[in-house]
C-alpha angles and dihedrals in degrees: 000000000000094000090048092052090050090051096051095040095049089051094059101029095087095048111108093358114150133174092282111029131304134321109194108155120179114273094000120118102274093047091044089053089052091050089054089049088053091053091048093050090050091049091052088057096042089245114149115229123219132181116214093214091256096080097265115131125213127192109199133215100185131359115357107248090351120167116299097356117190114227128200130172140077136218142300102209122097140201114254108291092355132154128280100236102055101101107348092069089066093051095047089047091051093057092044092048088055088051090052093050091051091050088055091051092242114168108200116221089205128046116263122210131187106214133201108198117206128233096002094154096044087223095142107027101026102239114099121222089016095157094053091042089056093044091052097040095247090131129033116247093233091052092049092046090056096054111116133209124218091277094053095254112142126225089241090056092048092047094044098243145000111317118255093234127201117021110244111243091012098163095049096042096048113052097173144347123212113186120192114205140167112261111261101211133018110272106111117093091179128057098258138031138173127237120241101179147348120229117241109258143165149170126245127188118217117200112196111191121191136145122290115224145147116296093212102045105035114093115233091240091054097053128111095192115177091192089071091055091046092050091049090049092053090054092043091053090051092050096045091049092051092048092052099039091245134120125251127173133177103185103140121072138166122196131195124238087000094203126145094227099042131083104233121250094200135021118186119192135175126223119208108194131180136171140170091246132036093231090055091050092048091050092047095052092044090053094048092048092049093050091048091053092045092053093043090059090057092046096047090242133134122227129202120183123200126187105223100177140355132188117194123224112287124209109186115225100283096211092052093047092049092046091053093045090052091045089055094050102270099307119179121280113211142167125238136210093212125094122235141179088247088062093053092050094043092088090060108033136015108277136180137177134215119203123207114211117264109203094193094047087217122129136175086030137091087251090069108118146161125193115245092237090056091048089053089049088052091053091050090049092049090050091053091050093049091050090051093049096045 
């Protein structure tokens, strides 16, 4: 199995690699190349590939959309300059787990599909887990089709039409989803763990509108500078998160006119906020918004806040998580602050997640890494779970 993992991993590792990490945006060239790789891997295994009309790909071992299918897989897309393991490891592991089951002579009583979800990171169109949200009906097709990237291209244009939306008969067609993912953090002291929960999290856009003017001729007392309000809000988000034991990040910003010698007229920033409990998250966001408005009043700036996405707290089915942990020899069960397609689908079908140890603890960065031996252990664990489920 190790040599096979090396073969598959070395084939996809260069795709989308840039000087500092990976850029694999949905429906742009690197991700399209990976989608072709997915189809080729399926063909090598005589697995038929279907597209659900939302951009999600499924490679089938058994009847396509047969009763109580078991899905496994993840996503190809990345955050800007992200790591190579976040997403693709789950897809590679899915194909190799199928190989392992076939070597054992296992005949599944339920269809198995390796899935590649689209736009999980939201790096191009702004809404994370867009493919699974569409599949489960968590977002309307027309709303998704209208989402735009930084170049003004809509999701509908990139997809080639309005998404199909919720899969008819979802709960009867999908019996379970098991997503394998690199650990995002550094908790595991063994190769594999099982997820217990996903923190509630969301993204909020802050539009700070001031008055553009000349940097050299405008007196400091006469300025309505939205950059000041933005900077204050970044610091306020950091402080409020630390006080509440939550996570808050403002790492994306757009400035108009974005000139060195001009006071900006508009600063747009995005808040990513997460907490162990929904009430803590609500209080955090409310506090950040209040402090932004208070500061805006002093700066002569207007603030508009838009909620762009929200994912409620996810508790994976306890009995399934415990069953898988026991099956794997009592491996750790741990929560995560990162969102996943498995979390979106968990309100509709039984879902579970396997984590492969990340020795650096770093994620969404080129430093993200998993040792090959741990990846192989993850494939073996996934194979055991699929045997148990099918």
